[in-house]
LUMGU-303275 format. One line per 8 residues: number of its first residue (from 1); for each residue z, x, y of N, C-alpha, C. Coordinates in steps of 0.2 Angstrom, whole numbers. Layout:
N
NUM = Z,X,Y,Z,X,Y,Z,X,Y ~ ...
END
This chain:
79
1 = 405,634,481,412,636,483,414,633,489 ~ 420,632,490,423,628,495,426,633,500 ~ 426,631,507,429,635,512,436,633,513 ~ 438,627,510,445,625,510,450,628,506 ~ 455,631,509,460,635,505,466,630,504 ~ 467,628,497,472,624,495,479,627,496 ~ 484,623,497,491,625,497,494,625,490 ~ 491,621,486,493,620,479,487,618,475
9 = 487,620,468,482,618,464,485,615,458 ~ 481,610,455,483,606,449,477,606,444 ~ 478,608,438,472,609,433,474,603,428 ~ 469,598,428,470,592,424,464,592,419 ~ 461,597,418,455,598,413,458,597,406 ~ 455,592,402,457,591,396,462,585,395 ~ 465,583,401,469,577,401,466,571,402 ~ 468,565,399,465,559,400,469,554,403
17 = 466,549,406,470,543,409,476,541,405 ~ 482,540,408,483,540,415,486,547,418 ~ 485,552,414,488,559,416,485,562,422 ~ 479,562,423,477,566,429,479,562,436 ~ 480,556,436,482,552,442,490,553,442 ~ 493,553,436,500,553,436,502,560,439 ~ 499,565,436,501,572,438,499,574,446 ~ 493,571,448,491,571,455,497,568,459
25 = 499,562,458,505,559,462,511,564,462 ~ 513,567,456,519,571,456,518,577,460 ~ 512,580,460,510,586,464,510,585,471 ~ 507,580,473,506,579,480,513,578,484 ~ 518,576,480,525,575,483,528,582,484 ~ 526,587,481,528,594,481,526,598,487 ~ 521,595,490,518,599,496,520,595,502 ~ 519,599,508,521,596,514,515,591,517
33 = 517,587,522,512,583,525,507,587,529 ~ 501,586,528,496,591,531,493,596,527 ~ 497,597,521,494,603,516,489,600,512 ~ 486,604,508,480,602,504,482,604,496 ~ 480,599,492,481,599,485,474,599,482 ~ 472,604,478,466,605,474,467,602,467 ~ 463,597,465,464,595,458,458,595,455 ~ 458,598,449,452,599,444,453,594,438
41 = 448,590,437,449,585,431,442,584,428 ~ 442,583,421,436,581,418,436,574,415 ~ 441,570,416,442,563,413,437,559,417 ~ 432,556,414,427,552,418,430,547,423 ~ 436,544,421,439,539,425,443,542,431 ~ 444,549,431,447,552,437,444,551,443 ~ 437,551,444,434,551,450,436,544,454 ~ 435,539,450,437,532,453,445,532,454
49 = 449,534,449,456,533,449,459,537,455 ~ 457,543,456,460,548,461,458,545,468 ~ 451,544,469,448,541,475,452,535,477 ~ 453,530,473,456,524,475,464,525,476 ~ 467,529,472,474,531,473,475,534,480 ~ 471,539,482,472,542,488,471,538,494 ~ 466,533,494,465,528,499,471,524,499 ~ 473,521,494,479,516,494,485,520,496
57 = 486,526,494,493,530,496,492,532,503 ~ 486,532,506,486,535,513,484,542,514 ~ 482,545,508,480,552,509,473,553,510 ~ 470,559,511,463,560,513,460,565,508 ~ 455,563,505,451,567,501,446,571,506 ~ 447,577,507,443,581,512,436,583,509 ~ 436,584,502,430,586,499,431,584,491 ~ 425,582,489,424,580,482,418,584,479
65 = 419,588,474,413,591,471,413,590,463 ~ 407,589,460,406,588,453,401,593,450 ~ 404,597,445,399,602,442,400,601,435 ~ 394,598,432,395,596,425,400,590,424 ~ 404,592,419,410,587,418,416,587,422 ~ 416,593,426,422,595,430,421,592,437 ~ 427,588,439,427,586,446,432,590,450 ~ 431,591,456,436,595,460,437,591,466
73 = 444,589,468,446,585,474,450,590,478 ~ 449,590,484,454,593,489,457,587,493 ~ 463,586,492,467,580,495,472,583,500 ~ 472,580,506,477,581,511,482,576,511 ~ 489,579,510,494,574,510,495,571,517 ~ 495,565,518,496,562,525,503,559,526 ~ 506,557,521,513,555,522,518,556,517
END
């Protein structure tokens, strides 16, 4: 369990590329700079896709956890 309290959550479990990254991009725009978006996904490509996108877009992944097939990202909006 995480001690990070997200400001918004996005469930992408069952969605496959490019939907997890597309939905994450949409949702991060809905929160304020400095807030945290929690994203859950089970698409094997999501780990690399979301990590690369966050770095390229200038956002910060505070925490990444993987349990079985499900990955959880806590992303801080930086701009």
